[in-house]
C-alpha positions, 0 to 999 in steps of 0.5 A, a space after each residue: 883490807 885483805 882477809 884470810 878467813 879460812 874457817 869456812 871450807 877449803 878448795 879440796 884440791 888446795 887450788 885457787 877458787 874457780 872463776 873470774 873476778 866480776 864487777 861486784 856491784 851490789 845494793 841494799 834490797 837489790 835481790 828482794 824479789 828473788 829473796 821473797 820468792 825463795 821464802 814463799 816457793 814451796 820447793 825451796 821452803 820444803 827443801 830447807 825445812 826437811 834437810 838436816 844441817 841445811 847450808 845456804 851459800 851466796 856465791 859472788 856477793 860482790 863489793 859489799 855483803 849486804 845482799 848476803 846478810 839480807 838473804 840470811 835474815 829472810 831465809 831464817 824466817 823459814 829455817 832459824 838455824 840455817 847456816 849461811 856462807 857468802 863466797 867471793 872470789 876476790 880476796 879483797 872483798 872477803 869480810 869478817 863474819 857478822 850476824 851469824 853469817 860466815 864469809 870466805 874466798 871461793 868460786 864455783 868449787 864452793 870452797 869445798 862446801 856441800 850446800 843445800 841451797 846456792 844463790 848465784 845472782 849477777 855472776 854468770 851474766 858477766 861470763 860468756 854464754 859458753 861458760 854457763 853450762 860448765 859453771 852450772 855443772 860444776 855447781 850442781 856437782 857440789 850440791 848436797 843431795 836434793 839441793 837447789 841452785 838459784 842463778 839469776 840477774 837483775 838491774 841495779 835497783 832490783 826492779 827487773 829480775 829473772 832467775 832459773 831454779 836448778 836441781 841436780 838434773 838441771 833447770 826446773 823453772 824460770 821466773 820473771 819479776 818486775 815492778 810494773 811501775 818501772 817497765 813499759 812492756 814485759 819485753 823490757 826484761 829481755 836484757 835481764 834474762 839469764 845467759 842460758 
């Protein structure tokens, strides 16, 4: 069922969203390691707490919005009044809002929004390496002042994860997270490293 949700924001140029449709696989609790890190990391929690009218955008939530809804619930333990929007480039995946989360069609142009926090998990992993720097630049140009981006990747069950935290200047940190019961050696995470 195709949704025409336009209440969130519009591409300022009135064009189609920037980017390409990716596989869209997702699963319950798949992004839990990154979510827990986000709500316990001093840089992200301080930014969420100190920003008036904070907005978090989950870019490319996939075929089901479950990870966006989980992320919203976890982020709201830090900032109960946080506005959360899930953006998906595929119009057939855009769903009606629920649990205080809005959903809309959008890509790297962020549907005209200016978020405080952007999460783009398992999106750029499906792009060629040469596309990463321009995508990061486009996302950084849409950030609210002092905003942050989490760009990461993980396996299908969320047992092997890696993500980069970026600000308006570029990458700040790289985090690797894994289940010691499901990884024989740390180098097993290599296949989940970000493209850049």
